[in-house]
N, C-alpha and C positions, 0 to 999 in steps of 0.2 A: 382518510378520517374521515368523522360524521365533522358536519356546525361544531354540530356539542367540544366535538374533542379538540374542535379550532376556536371555540372563544373560548374554553376552562385556560387553553391555555395563551389567548390573550390579555383577560383579565388575569394574567397569575404572572406576568411582563417574562415567561418564556418568550421561546420564540416558534416561528412551527409552525408544528404538527403532533411535537411533548408533550405528556403531562406526567405529571408529576402523578408518583405512587406511592404506597407505605403498605410498606406488612402493617403501622396498629396505629389509632390516634397519640398513641407519645411520640408514635415516629415526624410525627407536625412539628413545624420550627414557625411557633407561635408557645408565649410564654403559657401559654393561655392553659392551651393540657396537661398540665404542669398539677392544673388543679384536679383534674378529672381522679378519680376513683374507681375502681375495679370494681367497688359495692353502686355504684353510678348507675354504672354501661350494666349492669348484670340484671337488673332491679326491675321489675314495674310502671313502679311511681318517676314522679314528677321530679326530679331536684333547680335548686335554684344557688347558687353561688358568687360570689359575687372577685371581683380582680381587679382592687383601687377600685375607684365607679364608674367598673365596669360588668355590664348584665349579662353572668353566662347558667342559659339551659338546657337540660340533659333529659328528654322523656321518648317515649317509644312512639314511633312512624304508625299515626293511624289517620289515618282521613275517617272526614264525615259524621255523621251523627252515632254519636252512641247505641246500641237495643240491643235488642235479645240478636243472638248470631253473633257482633260484630265482630267479639272474641275470641273465636271459634274461623271465621272468618279473614281479619285482621292481619297481618306480618308486622305483630309487636316484639319478634324475638329482635328486633331492628329498629336500634337505635337512630336517634339526633342528636348530637353536639351546637349550639349555640351559642357563642358573642357576639354580646349587641355593646357595640361604642361609644360611648355616652357619651362622651363629643360629637359627633356618627350623627347620632340612630332621634337626641337628645335637644338637642344644642340650636338647629336649626332648626325643628319645629315650633319653641318655642318663640323661634324670634316672626320662623312665619302666622302666628296668631298675635304677637307685638305688632308686629304691626294688619294682619286682623281688625284686631282690637281698632285700635285706633282711626284706622279707614279709607 
């Protein structure tokens, strides 16, 4: 197995070279995926949604700056769905800012 597969297995808490596969995003064992709708995943627009105090974002996968020919050359039929848990994303940053401010 590749190093990426081993890293994914380690990050997921699985042992060995096992990497879990799912038929659809709604099969993931995460409560927040129930907030996703088919229209969010089919749209060319960016969607934001809240799960408690955590922010979720669904958007077309695109890299680089937009410009002439970008839509033609991009793989925007792929989607990225991300949940940024507030406790892990915001609070540590605010603590670091407070420490920096107190110097």
